[in-house]
N, C-alpha and C positions, 0 to 999 in steps of 0.2 A: 550265713555270716552276719546278715543284718540283725538276726535275732540275738546273736551273741553281743553285738555292739549295743543293741537296745538294752539288754540286761546289764551290761557293763555301765552304761550311762545311768540306768536306774539305780544301780548300787552306789555309784559315785555321788549321785544327787541325794540319795538317802543318807549317805555318810556325811555329806556337807550339811544337810538339813539338821542332822542330829547334833553336829558340832555347833550349829548356829543357835539351836534351842537352849544349849547349856549356858548359864551365866558365866561370864569370865571372872575368875578370881585372880586378884593380884597377889603373886607370891612375894615373900619377903625379899629384900634386896640381896641378901647373901645367897639365896637359892637361885636367883636369876643369873648370877655370875657363874655358877657351877653347872647349870643345866645346858647340855649341848643343844644346838639348834636343830639337829637332825631328829631329836626325840619329841619335839613339840607336836601335838596332834594336828595342827593346821599347817605344818611345814609341807612343802612340795614333795619331799621324799616320802613322807608318811602317806600322802594322798596317792602317790604313784604306787607305793607298796600295797595299799588297799585295793587299787584298781587292778594290779597284777594278780592279787589273791582272788578278787572277784572273777577275773577272766579264767583263772585256773579252775575255780569252783564251777563255773558255767560249762567249761569244756569237759569237766568230769561228770556232768549231768545234773548238777544242783541248780536251782533257780532262786535268786535272792528275793526275799519278800520282807516287807516292813510290817512288823507286828508289835503292838504296844510300845512303839518308839524305838524298837531294836531291829536290827537286820538279822534275819534268820535265813539259812540256806535249806531249801526244801527239795525233796526228791520223791518221786513216785516209786514205791517199793511194793512188790507183790506180797500178798498175805498167803500164808501157808493154808492150803485147802480152799482157796477162794480165787476167783478170777477178777475180783474187784481190787484195783490197786489202792494201796494205802499211802497217804502222804506223810512222810516223816520229815521233821524239821530239826536242824542242828544249829548250834551257835557257831560263830566263826572259828573259835578254838577247837571245837569238835571236828569241824570240817578239815582244819589243818592237820589234826591227828589222823583222820581217815586218809587224807591225801598222802601223808608221810608213810603210813602203813602200806598203802598201795605201792608207793615207790620202792619201799624196802622189799616187798614181795616180788616186784618186777626185777629188781637187782638180783635177788636170790634165785629166781627162776632162770634168768639169762646167764647167770654164772654157773648154773648146774651143767655138768658134763655127762656124757653117756658113759656107760660102764666100759671098762677097758676091753678093746677088741670089737666093740659094737660099731659097725659102720666105718671104721677107720681104713680098712682095706677091702671093702666090698663084702665083708662077712655080715651075716644077719644075726640078730640075737635070738 
């Protein structure tokens, strides 16, 4: 569990450092009145959402790494025909898509039922 927390702290620190490196641009006065507070990149909700996503990615086996000023989520993947693992890195958007696809597959498999008559009253298929 301490490794997960370490990765989570690393991801949050990298996200905050990336935000700190960007120069702040002042939007026009009309745009500030219509921009909701929850959508600003430095808002607490945004930071919490990033931390939740980083925790989900770490639990799914991805490790956050800072490369060229961006946070990528990397995972050791076996290569076909080789025992040497290959490291594949994904953007946060790609990881979100991967996690969503996994969740859809879980739902589809958990909703699958056995054929009629199989196992319902002790019969075998």
